[in-house]
Structure formats: structure tokens, C-alpha cells
MIVEX-450641 format. One record per residue: x, y, z of N, C-alpha, C, O in turn; residue number from 1. Coordinates in steps of 0.2 Angstrom, whole numbers, plus 5000, padded with zeros to 4 digits. Example, Ala and Ser with C-alpha at 12.3 -4.5 7.8 and 13.67 -1.06 7.14 Angstrom:
2
+------+------+------+------+------+------+------+------+------+------+------+------+-----+
:  n_u :  n_v :  n_w : ca_u : ca_v : ca_w :  c_u :  c_v :  c_w :  o_u :  o_v :  o_w : pos :
+------+------+------+------+------+------+------+------+------+------+------+------+-----+
: 5066 : 4972 : 5039 : 5062 : 4978 : 5039 : 5066 : 4984 : 5039 : 5071 : 4983 : 5042 :   1 :
: 5064 : 4989 : 5035 : 5068 : 4995 : 5036 : 5064 : 5000 : 5039 : 5067 : 5006 : 5040 :   2 :
+------+------+------+------+------+------+------+------+------+------+------+------+-----+
// end
This chain:
148
+------+------+------+------+------+------+------+------+------+------+------+------+-----+
:  n_u :  n_v :  n_w : ca_u : ca_v : ca_w :  c_u :  c_v :  c_w :  o_u :  o_v :  o_w : pos :
+------+------+------+------+------+------+------+------+------+------+------+------+-----+
: 4792 : 5062 : 4973 : 4793 : 5057 : 4978 : 4795 : 5056 : 4983 : 4800 : 5052 : 4984 :   1 :
: 4792 : 5059 : 4987 : 4797 : 5057 : 4996 : 4798 : 5048 : 4998 : 4795 : 5043 : 4996 :   2 :
: 4803 : 5048 : 5003 : 4804 : 5041 : 5005 : 4804 : 5045 : 5011 : 4807 : 5050 : 5012 :   3 :
: 4799 : 5043 : 5016 : 4798 : 5043 : 5026 : 4805 : 5039 : 5027 : 4809 : 5042 : 5031 :   4 :
: 4806 : 5032 : 5024 : 4813 : 5029 : 5027 : 4819 : 5032 : 5024 : 4824 : 5028 : 5025 :   5 :
: 4820 : 5037 : 5021 : 4826 : 5039 : 5019 : 4829 : 5043 : 5028 : 4826 : 5044 : 5032 :   6 :
: 4835 : 5043 : 5027 : 4838 : 5047 : 5032 : 4840 : 5052 : 5032 : 4843 : 5055 : 5027 :   7 :
: 4838 : 5056 : 5040 : 4838 : 5062 : 5040 : 4845 : 5066 : 5037 : 4849 : 5063 : 5033 :   8 :
: 4845 : 5070 : 5037 : 4852 : 5076 : 5034 : 4856 : 5076 : 5040 : 4862 : 5077 : 5040 :   9 :
: 4850 : 5075 : 5047 : 4856 : 5074 : 5053 : 4860 : 5068 : 5054 : 4866 : 5068 : 5055 :  10 :
: 4856 : 5063 : 5051 : 4861 : 5058 : 5050 : 4866 : 5058 : 5047 : 4872 : 5056 : 5049 :  11 :
: 4865 : 5061 : 5041 : 4869 : 5064 : 5037 : 4875 : 5064 : 5038 : 4880 : 5062 : 5035 :  12 :
: 4874 : 5071 : 5043 : 4881 : 5073 : 5045 : 4885 : 5070 : 5051 : 4891 : 5071 : 5053 :  13 :
: 4880 : 5065 : 5055 : 4883 : 5061 : 5060 : 4887 : 5056 : 5056 : 4892 : 5054 : 5059 :  14 :
: 4886 : 5052 : 5049 : 4890 : 5049 : 5047 : 4895 : 5053 : 5044 : 4901 : 5051 : 5044 :  15 :
: 4894 : 5058 : 5042 : 4900 : 5062 : 5040 : 4906 : 5063 : 5046 : 4912 : 5061 : 5044 :  16 :
: 4905 : 5064 : 5052 : 4906 : 5067 : 5058 : 4913 : 5061 : 5060 : 4919 : 5062 : 5061 :  17 :
: 4908 : 5054 : 5059 : 4910 : 5050 : 5065 : 4913 : 5043 : 5059 : 4919 : 5042 : 5060 :  18 :
: 4911 : 5040 : 5054 : 4912 : 5036 : 5051 : 4918 : 5034 : 5051 : 4920 : 5037 : 5046 :  19 :
: 4924 : 5031 : 5054 : 4930 : 5027 : 5052 : 4930 : 5026 : 5046 : 4934 : 5030 : 5044 :  20 :
: 4927 : 5023 : 5042 : 4929 : 5022 : 5035 : 4932 : 5026 : 5031 : 4937 : 5025 : 5027 :  21 :
: 4925 : 5032 : 5031 : 4926 : 5036 : 5029 : 4933 : 5041 : 5031 : 4937 : 5041 : 5026 :  22 :
: 4934 : 5043 : 5036 : 4941 : 5045 : 5039 : 4946 : 5043 : 5035 : 4950 : 5047 : 5032 :  23 :
: 4948 : 5037 : 5036 : 4953 : 5033 : 5034 : 4954 : 5032 : 5027 : 4959 : 5031 : 5024 :  24 :
: 4948 : 5032 : 5024 : 4947 : 5032 : 5015 : 4952 : 5038 : 5015 : 4958 : 5038 : 5015 :  25 :
: 4948 : 5045 : 5016 : 4949 : 5051 : 5015 : 4956 : 5051 : 5016 : 4960 : 5053 : 5011 :  26 :
: 4959 : 5050 : 5022 : 4968 : 5051 : 5024 : 4971 : 5047 : 5020 : 4976 : 5049 : 5017 :  27 :
: 4968 : 5040 : 5020 : 4973 : 5038 : 5014 : 4974 : 5039 : 5007 : 4979 : 5037 : 5004 :  28 :
: 4968 : 5043 : 5002 : 4968 : 5044 : 4998 : 4975 : 5050 : 4996 : 4979 : 5050 : 4992 :  29 :
: 4975 : 5056 : 5003 : 4978 : 5063 : 5003 : 4984 : 5060 : 5003 : 4987 : 5060 : 4998 :  30 :
: 4987 : 5057 : 5009 : 4993 : 5052 : 5008 : 4997 : 5050 : 5004 : 5002 : 5052 : 5002 :  31 :
: 4992 : 5044 : 5000 : 4995 : 5040 : 4995 : 4996 : 5048 : 4988 : 5001 : 5048 : 4985 :  32 :
: 4992 : 5052 : 4988 : 4994 : 5056 : 4984 : 5000 : 5060 : 4984 : 5004 : 5061 : 4980 :  33 :
: 5000 : 5063 : 4991 : 5007 : 5063 : 4992 : 5011 : 5057 : 4989 : 5010 : 5055 : 4983 :  34 :
: 5014 : 5054 : 4992 : 5019 : 5047 : 4990 : 5019 : 5045 : 4982 : 5024 : 5043 : 4980 :  35 :
: 5014 : 5046 : 4979 : 5015 : 5047 : 4970 : 5016 : 5051 : 4967 : 5020 : 5051 : 4962 :  36 :
: 5014 : 5058 : 4972 : 5019 : 5063 : 4967 : 5027 : 5065 : 4967 : 5031 : 5068 : 4963 :  37 :
: 5028 : 5062 : 4974 : 5035 : 5062 : 4977 : 5038 : 5059 : 4971 : 5041 : 5061 : 4967 :  38 :
: 5036 : 5048 : 4972 : 5039 : 5046 : 4967 : 5039 : 5043 : 4961 : 5041 : 5038 : 4959 :  39 :
: 5033 : 5050 : 4956 : 5033 : 5049 : 4949 : 5040 : 5050 : 4947 : 5041 : 5047 : 4942 :  40 :
: 5045 : 5054 : 4949 : 5051 : 5055 : 4945 : 5055 : 5048 : 4943 : 5059 : 5049 : 4939 :  41 :
: 5054 : 5042 : 4947 : 5056 : 5035 : 4947 : 5052 : 5031 : 4944 : 5054 : 5025 : 4944 :  42 :
: 5045 : 5034 : 4941 : 5042 : 5030 : 4938 : 5038 : 5024 : 4941 : 5036 : 5018 : 4939 :  43 :
: 5035 : 5026 : 4949 : 5035 : 5021 : 4954 : 5026 : 5027 : 4955 : 5025 : 5032 : 4953 :  44 :
: 5022 : 5023 : 4959 : 5017 : 5026 : 4962 : 5019 : 5022 : 4971 : 5023 : 5017 : 4972 :  45 :
: 5014 : 5025 : 4975 : 5014 : 5022 : 4981 : 5013 : 5017 : 4982 : 5015 : 5014 : 4987 :  46 :
: 5008 : 5014 : 4977 : 5007 : 5005 : 4978 : 5013 : 5001 : 4976 : 5014 : 4995 : 4978 :  47 :
: 5017 : 5004 : 4970 : 5022 : 5000 : 4967 : 5028 : 4997 : 4974 : 5030 : 4992 : 4976 :  48 :
: 5028 : 5004 : 4974 : 5034 : 5005 : 4979 : 5033 : 5000 : 4986 : 5038 : 4995 : 4987 :  49 :
: 5027 : 5001 : 4989 : 5026 : 4994 : 4993 : 5026 : 4989 : 4993 : 5026 : 4985 : 4997 :  50 :
: 5024 : 4988 : 4984 : 5025 : 4981 : 4985 : 5032 : 4978 : 4982 : 5033 : 4972 : 4982 :  51 :
: 5036 : 4982 : 4979 : 5044 : 4982 : 4977 : 5046 : 4981 : 4985 : 5047 : 4975 : 4987 :  52 :
: 5046 : 4985 : 4990 : 5048 : 4983 : 4997 : 5045 : 4977 : 5000 : 5049 : 4973 : 5002 :  53 :
: 5038 : 4975 : 5000 : 5037 : 4968 : 5002 : 5040 : 4963 : 5000 : 5040 : 4958 : 5003 :  54 :
: 5044 : 4964 : 4993 : 5047 : 4958 : 4991 : 5058 : 4959 : 4993 : 5063 : 4955 : 4991 :  55 :
: 5057 : 4965 : 4998 : 5064 : 4963 : 4999 : 5065 : 4959 : 5005 : 5064 : 4961 : 5011 :  56 :
: 5066 : 4956 : 5005 : 5066 : 4949 : 5009 : 5074 : 4943 : 5009 : 5077 : 4942 : 5003 :  57 :
: 5074 : 4941 : 5013 : 5079 : 4937 : 5012 : 5079 : 4931 : 5009 : 5084 : 4929 : 5006 :  58 :
: 5071 : 4926 : 5009 : 5067 : 4921 : 5006 : 5063 : 4924 : 5001 : 5060 : 4928 : 5004 :  59 :
: 5061 : 4922 : 4994 : 5057 : 4924 : 4990 : 5052 : 4924 : 4994 : 5054 : 4921 : 4999 :  60 :
: 5045 : 4925 : 4994 : 5038 : 4925 : 4997 : 5035 : 4925 : 4991 : 5036 : 4928 : 4986 :  61 :
: 5029 : 4918 : 4993 : 5025 : 4917 : 4988 : 5021 : 4924 : 4988 : 5021 : 4929 : 4991 :  62 :
: 5015 : 4920 : 4980 : 5011 : 4927 : 4980 : 5006 : 4926 : 4983 : 5001 : 4930 : 4982 :  63 :
: 5005 : 4923 : 4988 : 5001 : 4921 : 4996 : 5002 : 4924 : 5001 : 4998 : 4926 : 5004 :  64 :
: 5010 : 4926 : 5003 : 5014 : 4929 : 5007 : 5011 : 4937 : 5007 : 5010 : 4941 : 5011 :  65 :
: 5011 : 4940 : 5000 : 5012 : 4945 : 4998 : 5007 : 4946 : 4997 : 5008 : 4952 : 4994 :  66 :
: 5002 : 4945 : 4996 : 4995 : 4946 : 4996 : 4991 : 4947 : 5003 : 4987 : 4952 : 5004 :  67 :
: 4995 : 4941 : 5008 : 4993 : 4945 : 5013 : 4996 : 4951 : 5017 : 4991 : 4955 : 5019 :  68 :
: 5001 : 4952 : 5018 : 5006 : 4957 : 5018 : 5002 : 4963 : 5017 : 5001 : 4966 : 5022 :  69 :
: 5000 : 4964 : 5009 : 4998 : 4970 : 5007 : 4989 : 4971 : 5009 : 4987 : 4977 : 5009 :  70 :
: 4985 : 4967 : 5010 : 4979 : 4964 : 5012 : 4976 : 4967 : 5005 : 4972 : 4971 : 5004 :  71 :
: 4979 : 4963 : 5001 : 4975 : 4962 : 4994 : 4973 : 4956 : 4990 : 4977 : 4952 : 4992 :  72 :
: 4968 : 4954 : 4985 : 4968 : 4950 : 4984 : 4973 : 4945 : 4979 : 4978 : 4947 : 4975 :  73 :
: 4972 : 4939 : 4979 : 4979 : 4937 : 4973 : 4977 : 4938 : 4966 : 4981 : 4937 : 4962 :  74 :
: 4971 : 4940 : 4963 : 4970 : 4944 : 4958 : 4972 : 4950 : 4956 : 4976 : 4951 : 4951 :  75 :
: 4970 : 4955 : 4961 : 4972 : 4962 : 4963 : 4979 : 4960 : 4962 : 4980 : 4960 : 4956 :  76 :
: 4984 : 4958 : 4967 : 4990 : 4957 : 4966 : 4993 : 4956 : 4958 : 4996 : 4960 : 4955 :  77 :
: 4992 : 4951 : 4957 : 4994 : 4946 : 4950 : 4996 : 4953 : 4945 : 5001 : 4955 : 4943 :  78 :
: 4987 : 4958 : 4945 : 4986 : 4963 : 4942 : 4992 : 4968 : 4942 : 4995 : 4970 : 4937 :  79 :
: 4995 : 4970 : 4948 : 4998 : 4975 : 4949 : 5006 : 4972 : 4949 : 5010 : 4975 : 4949 :  80 :
: 5006 : 4967 : 4949 : 5014 : 4965 : 4948 : 5016 : 4966 : 4939 : 5022 : 4968 : 4937 :  81 :
: 5011 : 4963 : 4935 : 5013 : 4963 : 4928 : 5018 : 4969 : 4926 : 5024 : 4968 : 4924 :  82 :
: 5014 : 4975 : 4926 : 5019 : 4982 : 4925 : 5027 : 4981 : 4929 : 5033 : 4982 : 4927 :  83 :
: 5025 : 4979 : 4935 : 5034 : 4977 : 4936 : 5037 : 4972 : 4933 : 5043 : 4972 : 4934 :  84 :
: 5035 : 4967 : 4930 : 5037 : 4961 : 4928 : 5039 : 4965 : 4922 : 5045 : 4964 : 4920 :  85 :
: 5036 : 4968 : 4919 : 5037 : 4970 : 4913 : 5043 : 4975 : 4911 : 5045 : 4974 : 4905 :  86 :
: 5044 : 4980 : 4915 : 5049 : 4984 : 4917 : 5057 : 4980 : 4919 : 5062 : 4982 : 4920 :  87 :
: 5054 : 4974 : 4919 : 5061 : 4969 : 4924 : 5063 : 4970 : 4930 : 5069 : 4970 : 4931 :  88 :
: 5059 : 4971 : 4934 : 5058 : 4975 : 4940 : 5059 : 4969 : 4946 : 5063 : 4969 : 4951 :  89 :
: 5054 : 4963 : 4945 : 5051 : 4958 : 4946 : 5052 : 4951 : 4943 : 5053 : 4952 : 4937 :  90 :
: 5052 : 4946 : 4946 : 5050 : 4940 : 4941 : 5049 : 4936 : 4948 : 5051 : 4937 : 4953 :  91 :
: 5044 : 4932 : 4944 : 5040 : 4926 : 4947 : 5042 : 4917 : 4946 : 5040 : 4916 : 4941 :  92 :
: 5044 : 4913 : 4948 : 5048 : 4908 : 4948 : 5042 : 4902 : 4952 : 5038 : 4903 : 4957 :  93 :
: 5044 : 4896 : 4947 : 5039 : 4892 : 4955 : 5043 : 4889 : 4958 : 5049 : 4888 : 4956 :  94 :
: 5039 : 4889 : 4963 : 5042 : 4884 : 4970 : 5042 : 4880 : 4970 : 5037 : 4876 : 4970 :  95 :
: 5051 : 4878 : 4972 : 5054 : 4873 : 4969 : 5048 : 4866 : 4975 : 5044 : 4861 : 4973 :  96 :
: 5048 : 4868 : 4981 : 5043 : 4864 : 4986 : 5037 : 4862 : 4983 : 5036 : 4856 : 4982 :  97 :
: 5032 : 4867 : 4982 : 5025 : 4866 : 4980 : 5024 : 4869 : 4972 : 5024 : 4875 : 4971 :  98 :
: 5023 : 4865 : 4967 : 5023 : 4866 : 4962 : 5017 : 4872 : 4959 : 5016 : 4875 : 4953 :  99 :
: 5015 : 4872 : 4964 : 5007 : 4877 : 4964 : 5007 : 4882 : 4964 : 5003 : 4886 : 4962 : 100 :
: 5013 : 4883 : 4968 : 5015 : 4890 : 4972 : 5019 : 4895 : 4967 : 5021 : 4892 : 4962 : 101 :
: 5020 : 4902 : 4966 : 5024 : 4904 : 4962 : 5030 : 4911 : 4969 : 5027 : 4915 : 4972 : 102 :
: 5034 : 4909 : 4968 : 5039 : 4913 : 4972 : 5041 : 4922 : 4968 : 5044 : 4923 : 4962 : 103 :
: 5041 : 4926 : 4971 : 5042 : 4932 : 4967 : 5048 : 4937 : 4972 : 5049 : 4939 : 4978 : 104 :
: 5053 : 4937 : 4967 : 5058 : 4940 : 4968 : 5061 : 4947 : 4963 : 5062 : 4948 : 4957 : 105 :
: 5062 : 4949 : 4968 : 5066 : 4956 : 4966 : 5071 : 4955 : 4962 : 5076 : 4953 : 4964 : 106 :
: 5072 : 4958 : 4953 : 5079 : 4958 : 4948 : 5082 : 4964 : 4953 : 5080 : 4967 : 4958 : 107 :
: 5089 : 4962 : 4949 : 5096 : 4969 : 4951 : 5091 : 4976 : 4951 : 5089 : 4980 : 4955 : 108 :
: 5090 : 4976 : 4946 : 5085 : 4982 : 4942 : 5079 : 4984 : 4948 : 5079 : 4990 : 4949 : 109 :
: 5076 : 4982 : 4949 : 5071 : 4984 : 4956 : 5074 : 4984 : 4960 : 5072 : 4988 : 4963 : 110 :
: 5079 : 4980 : 4964 : 5082 : 4981 : 4969 : 5087 : 4989 : 4969 : 5086 : 4993 : 4973 : 111 :
: 5090 : 4990 : 4962 : 5092 : 4996 : 4962 : 5086 : 5002 : 4961 : 5086 : 5008 : 4963 : 112 :
: 5082 : 4999 : 4959 : 5077 : 5006 : 4960 : 5074 : 5007 : 4967 : 5074 : 5013 : 4969 : 113 :
: 5073 : 5002 : 4969 : 5071 : 5003 : 4979 : 5078 : 5006 : 4982 : 5078 : 5007 : 4988 : 114 :
: 5084 : 5007 : 4979 : 5090 : 5010 : 4985 : 5088 : 5017 : 4979 : 5093 : 5021 : 4980 : 115 :
: 5086 : 5020 : 4976 : 5084 : 5025 : 4972 : 5079 : 5029 : 4976 : 5079 : 5035 : 4978 : 116 :
: 5073 : 5023 : 4978 : 5066 : 5026 : 4978 : 5067 : 5028 : 4988 : 5064 : 5033 : 4990 : 117 :
: 5071 : 5025 : 4992 : 5071 : 5023 : 4999 : 5072 : 5030 : 5001 : 5068 : 5032 : 5005 : 118 :
: 5078 : 5034 : 4998 : 5079 : 5043 : 5002 : 5070 : 5047 : 4999 : 5066 : 5051 : 5001 : 119 :
: 5070 : 5044 : 4995 : 5063 : 5048 : 4993 : 5057 : 5047 : 4997 : 5052 : 5051 : 4998 : 120 :
: 5057 : 5041 : 5000 : 5050 : 5038 : 5001 : 5053 : 5043 : 5010 : 5049 : 5046 : 5014 : 121 :
: 5057 : 5042 : 5010 : 5060 : 5044 : 5020 : 5059 : 5050 : 5020 : 5056 : 5052 : 5025 : 122 :
: 5062 : 5054 : 5015 : 5059 : 5062 : 5015 : 5051 : 5065 : 5015 : 5049 : 5070 : 5018 : 123 :
: 5047 : 5060 : 5013 : 5042 : 5060 : 5011 : 5038 : 5059 : 5019 : 5034 : 5063 : 5021 : 124 :
: 5041 : 5054 : 5022 : 5040 : 5049 : 5028 : 5039 : 5056 : 5031 : 5034 : 5060 : 5032 : 125 :
: 5045 : 5055 : 5033 : 5046 : 5061 : 5038 : 5044 : 5068 : 5039 : 5046 : 5072 : 5044 : 126 :
: 5039 : 5071 : 5033 : 5037 : 5076 : 5032 : 5030 : 5074 : 5035 : 5026 : 5078 : 5038 : 127 :
: 5027 : 5067 : 5032 : 5020 : 5066 : 5034 : 5020 : 5066 : 5040 : 5016 : 5069 : 5043 : 128 :
: 5026 : 5061 : 5044 : 5027 : 5061 : 5052 : 5026 : 5066 : 5055 : 5023 : 5065 : 5060 : 129 :
: 5028 : 5071 : 5053 : 5028 : 5078 : 5057 : 5022 : 5081 : 5059 : 5021 : 5084 : 5064 : 130 :
: 5017 : 5080 : 5054 : 5011 : 5083 : 5055 : 5005 : 5080 : 5061 : 4999 : 5081 : 5062 : 131 :
: 5008 : 5075 : 5065 : 5003 : 5073 : 5068 : 5009 : 5071 : 5075 : 5013 : 5067 : 5074 : 132 :
: 5007 : 5074 : 5080 : 5013 : 5074 : 5087 : 5015 : 5066 : 5087 : 5012 : 5061 : 5085 : 133 :
: 5021 : 5066 : 5090 : 5025 : 5060 : 5090 : 5023 : 5053 : 5092 : 5023 : 5047 : 5090 : 134 :
: 5019 : 5057 : 5097 : 5016 : 5050 : 5101 : 5008 : 5048 : 5100 : 5005 : 5043 : 5102 : 135 :
: 5007 : 5053 : 5096 : 4999 : 5052 : 5093 : 5001 : 5047 : 5085 : 4997 : 5043 : 5082 : 136 :
: 5007 : 5050 : 5081 : 5009 : 5045 : 5075 : 5010 : 5038 : 5077 : 5010 : 5033 : 5073 : 137 :
: 5013 : 5036 : 5084 : 5016 : 5030 : 5083 : 5007 : 5026 : 5090 : 5007 : 5021 : 5092 : 138 :
: 5002 : 5029 : 5091 : 4996 : 5026 : 5092 : 4996 : 5026 : 5087 : 4996 : 5020 : 5085 : 139 :
: 4995 : 5031 : 5082 : 4987 : 5031 : 5077 : 4993 : 5024 : 5072 : 4989 : 5021 : 5068 : 140 :
: 5000 : 5022 : 5071 : 5001 : 5017 : 5068 : 4999 : 5011 : 5070 : 4998 : 5006 : 5066 : 141 :
: 4998 : 5009 : 5080 : 4997 : 5005 : 5084 : 4989 : 5004 : 5080 : 4987 : 5000 : 5076 : 142 :
: 4986 : 5009 : 5083 : 4977 : 5007 : 5078 : 4974 : 5006 : 5072 : 4969 : 5003 : 5069 : 143 :
: 4982 : 5008 : 5069 : 4976 : 5006 : 5061 : 4981 : 4998 : 5061 : 4977 : 4994 : 5059 : 144 :
: 4988 : 4994 : 5062 : 4988 : 4989 : 5063 : 4982 : 4985 : 5068 : 4984 : 4979 : 5068 : 145 :
: 4978 : 4985 : 5071 : 4977 : 4984 : 5075 : 4969 : 4980 : 5071 : 4966 : 4975 : 5071 : 146 :
: 4967 : 4988 : 5068 : 4961 : 4988 : 5063 : 4963 : 4984 : 5057 : 4958 : 4981 : 5054 : 147 :
: 4969 : 4983 : 5053 : 4969 : 4977 : 5048 : 4971 : 4970 : 5052 : 4971 : 4965 : 5049 : 148 :
+------+------+------+------+------+------+------+------+------+------+------+------+-----+
// end
């Protein structure tokens, strides 16, 4: 059965070649796999590293603050926190100023793991950064911030 309203193959090729969402997703997956691989010996994924790093602040952030920074909904963030809490890397405490909120804190074990993970991240980040010309890498970061 034919559908006369179906997009043409030429349209498919145009979308493949021009879709920003597709290209961003492909690049994000490729870069995420690289970081997952180098962080694996530390028992971390790239997402867990980013989450732990987002908690490395002078003041313990709220779940809402972290969710906004990582562009996650609270439910997803809560699910991502559970394995880190089970490992004793993160704790959550009721906010003294607003009992409806919880503040997230790195434990000493969480800070120690970040200390071990940071040079691994730095080496891989430098390698990824070198795949893009310096001025283009800075422009790419600025453009990605604008999209976010």
C-alpha cells in the first residue's frame, strides 16, 4: 500500500544532512561513550561524573538547582542519585530554610572519587578538544550554551 503523502527519499537525505538534533545526538553519544570508557575503571559513567561535579560547590545545592544545571527533570535526577547514594558518594538532607526542599552533598568518599576522576576527565577532554580547532571548540561551546 502506497502513501502519497510520505516524504520523499530526497527529504530523508536532507533531514539526515541538516538536522541539528540528529547531529547533536550523534556527537553527544560518541563523546559520552569515550568518557564512559575512560571513567569505567573508577566505577563511574560520564553522567555520574557530571552529577558529582555539579555538587562540588561551597553551598549544598537543592535538587531543583542541580536538575536545572544538568537540564534534567527532578524524577530523572532522583533516579540518577540513588546509585551514588547507595555507594556513599552523595547524601541528601532536608533544607533547614525550606523543609520541602532537599540539599545534596558530596560525602568525603564522593570528593575522593572526584579527585581520582578529574585527571582522567582532563586527559580525555584534552583529547576530544584537540579534535576540533581551538577557535572552533570555543565557538561550539558558546553555540551549545545558546541552544541550552
